[in-house]
C-alpha positions in Angstrom: -6.2 -13.0 -10.1 -2.7 -13.4 -8.5 -1.9 -10.3 -6.3 1.6 -9.6 -5.1 1.8 -7.2 -2.0 4.9 -6.1 -0.2 4.8 -5.2 3.6 1.8 -7.6 4.4 2.6 -8.3 8.0 1.2 -5.4 9.3 -1.0 -2.2 9.0 -2.0 -1.1 5.6 -0.2 -3.9 3.5 -2.0 -6.6 6.0 -5.7 -5.0 5.3 -5.1 -4.7 1.6 -3.9 -8.5 1.6 -7.3 -9.4 3.7 -9.3 -7.3 1.3 -8.2 -9.1 -1.8 -8.4 -12.5 -0.1 -12.0 -11.7 0.8 -12.9 -10.9 -2.6 -11.5 -14.6 -3.7 -8.1 -13.8 -5.1 -4.6 -15.4 -4.6 -2.3 -13.4 -2.6 1.4 -13.6 -2.3 2.9 -11.6 0.5 6.6 -10.5 0.8 7.7 -9.0 4.3 10.7 -9.0 6.3 8.5 -10.5 9.2 6.7 -13.7 9.5 3.4 -14.0 8.1 0.2 -12.6 9.8 -2.4 -14.3 7.6 -3.4 -17.8 7.6 -5.6 -18.4 4.6 -5.9 -21.0 1.9 -5.0 -18.7 -0.9 -2.3 -16.7 0.8 1.4 -17.5 0.3 4.0 -15.6 2.4 7.7 -15.2 1.5 10.0 -13.7 4.1 12.6 -11.2 2.5 13.7 -7.4 2.3 12.8 -5.2 -0.7 16.4 -4.0 -0.4 17.6 -7.4 -1.0 17.2 -8.8 -4.5 18.4 -12.1 -3.6 15.6 -12.5 -1.4 12.8 -12.0 -4.0 10.6 -14.9 -4.7 10.4 -17.1 -8.0 6.7 -16.7 -8.4 4.4 -17.0 -11.3 3.6 -13.9 -13.4 1.3 -11.5 -11.1 -1.7 -9.7 -12.3 -1.6 -7.1 -9.7 1.3 -5.6 -7.7 0.9 -3.4 -4.7 4.0 -1.7 -3.6 3.1 -1.1 0.0 6.4 -2.0 2.1 7.8 1.2 3.7 9.7 2.7 6.5 10.0 5.9 8.2 13.4 7.7 9.6 15.7 4.5 8.6 17.1 4.1 5.2 14.0 5.5 3.6 15.4 6.0 0.2 16.6 2.3 -0.1 13.2 0.9 1.1 10.7 3.4 -0.1 12.1 4.4 -3.4 14.8 1.9 -4.6 12.8 -0.9 -3.3 9.7 0.0 -4.9 11.7 0.4 -8.5 13.5 -3.1 -7.9 10.2 -4.9 -7.2 8.2 -3.2 -9.6 10.9 -4.0 -12.4 11.0 -7.6 -11.4 7.3 -8.3 -11.2 5.2 -5.4 -12.7 6.5 -4.9 -16.1 5.3 -7.6 -18.3 2.5 -8.4 -20.7 -0.4 -9.7 -18.7 -0.2 -7.2 -16.0 -3.5 -5.4 -15.1 -2.4 -2.7 -12.5 0.7 -1.7 -10.5 -0.4 0.4 -7.4 2.4 2.6 -5.1 1.2 3.3 -1.8 2.8 7.0 -1.4 2.2 9.7 1.1 0.6 13.1 1.3 4.1 14.1 2.7 5.3 13.8 -0.9 2.9 16.7 -1.7 3.3 19.0 1.3 7.0 18.2 2.2 6.0 18.2 6.0 7.8 15.2 7.3 11.3 13.8 7.8 13.7 14.9 4.9 14.5 11.3 3.4 11.2 10.2 3.8 9.5 13.1 1.8 12.3 12.8 -0.9 11.7 9.0 -1.1 7.9 9.3 -1.4 8.5 12.1 -4.1 10.5 10.0 -6.2 7.6 7.4 -6.1 5.3 10.0 -7.5 7.4 10.4 -10.6 8.1 6.8 -11.1 4.4 6.1 -10.7 4.1 8.1 -14.1 7.0 6.5 -15.7 5.6 3.0 -15.0 2.0 4.2 -16.3 3.5 5.1 -19.6 5.7 2.0 -19.8 2.6 -0.5 -19.1 0.1 1.3 -21.0 0.8 -0.9 -23.8 -0.6 -3.8 -22.0 -3.8 -2.0 -21.3 -2.5 -1.4 -17.7 -2.8 1.1 -15.0 -0.3 2.5 -12.5 -1.4 5.0 -9.9 -0.3 6.1 -6.4 -2.5 6.3 -3.4 -1.1 9.0 -1.4 -2.3 8.8 2.3 -2.5 11.3 5.0 -3.0 10.2 8.6 -4.0 6.4 9.0 -4.5 4.6 12.3 -1.7 2.2 12.4 0.8 1.1 15.0 3.5 3.2 13.1 1.8 6.5 14.2 1.2 5.3 17.9 3.9 8.2 19.0 1.4 10.8 18.0 -1.9 8.9 18.3 -1.0 8.1 22.1 0.0 11.9 22.7 -3.4 13.8 23.5 -1.4 17.2 23.0 0.0 16.1 19.6 -3.2 14.4 18.5 -5.4 17.6 19.3 -3.0 19.5 17.3 -3.2 17.2 14.2 -7.1 17.1 14.6 -7.2 20.9 14.4 -5.6 20.7 10.7 -7.8 17.9 9.6 -11.4 19.0 8.8 -13.1 15.5 9.0 -11.5 15.1 12.6 -10.3 11.9 12.2 -7.7 9.6 10.3 -8.4 6.7 7.9 -8.6 3.2 9.0 -6.7 0.7 7.1 -9.8 -0.9 6.0 -10.5 2.1 4.2 -7.0 2.3 2.7 -7.8 -1.4 1.3 -10.8 -0.5 -0.2 -9.1 2.3 -2.2 -6.4 -0.1 -3.3 -9.1 -2.6 -4.5 -10.9 0.0 -6.4 -7.8 1.5 -7.9 -6.5 -1.8 -9.2 -9.6 -3.9 -9.8 -12.5 -1.7 -10.6 -10.7 1.2 -12.1 -9.3 0.5 -15.7 -8.7 3.8 -17.2 -7.6 6.3 -14.5 -3.5 6.0 -14.6 -0.5 7.7 -14.0 -2.2 9.7 -11.2 -0.9 10.6 -7.8 -4.3 10.6 -5.7 -4.0 12.5 -2.5 -6.4 11.1 0.3 -5.8 12.9 3.4 -9.2 14.1 4.8 -8.5 17.7 3.4 -5.2 18.3 5.7 -3.2 19.5 3.0 -6.3 21.7 1.7 -6.9 23.3 5.2 -5.9 26.6 4.2 -7.6 29.8 6.0 -8.5 32.6 3.9 -8.0 35.9 5.8 -10.1 38.9 5.1 -11.9 41.6 6.9 -15.3 40.3 8.2 
């Protein structure tokens, strides 16, 4: 199948692209940075999700993965408006099999930067809108709303022992996801899954559910 993924030059997007390539699919990547993948079945386009003029003219895609995102700088334009524009261009058509949004646990808890959680909160609603519209094609649309993931973007807290210990105290599994685990989820929800749709799937190691019941012993 032909897979179109945004934000493929690092982190989660890079891992997802490599996962699809390893399974024999053709991947088109779109990122503001240069390609980080050299593979015979990978094509890279350099551009910005905020700039429709930079969108590539490509053959219809079977699966669209909206991964490109940012934190603390023009969040709504990139994380929400960019997702909408990319999806309307590449994801709404007969023949589409799946559209996947990479959301955030912060959209559920509200516990991050204001514009970031607002942008990701919009993605949750837009996921359901797209799911309803592409159901006529037998296609699915879901969001994977990850908590902590081990990426370069999270180095400010990962490399600070005090902050890291605070985070681990809130995370029952005592670790964060690897990018390879995020890629496995992305592949499952777009290729294996054919019925679950319109869902915002929170995957955060139970950090959001870590509420302590207080009662006399």
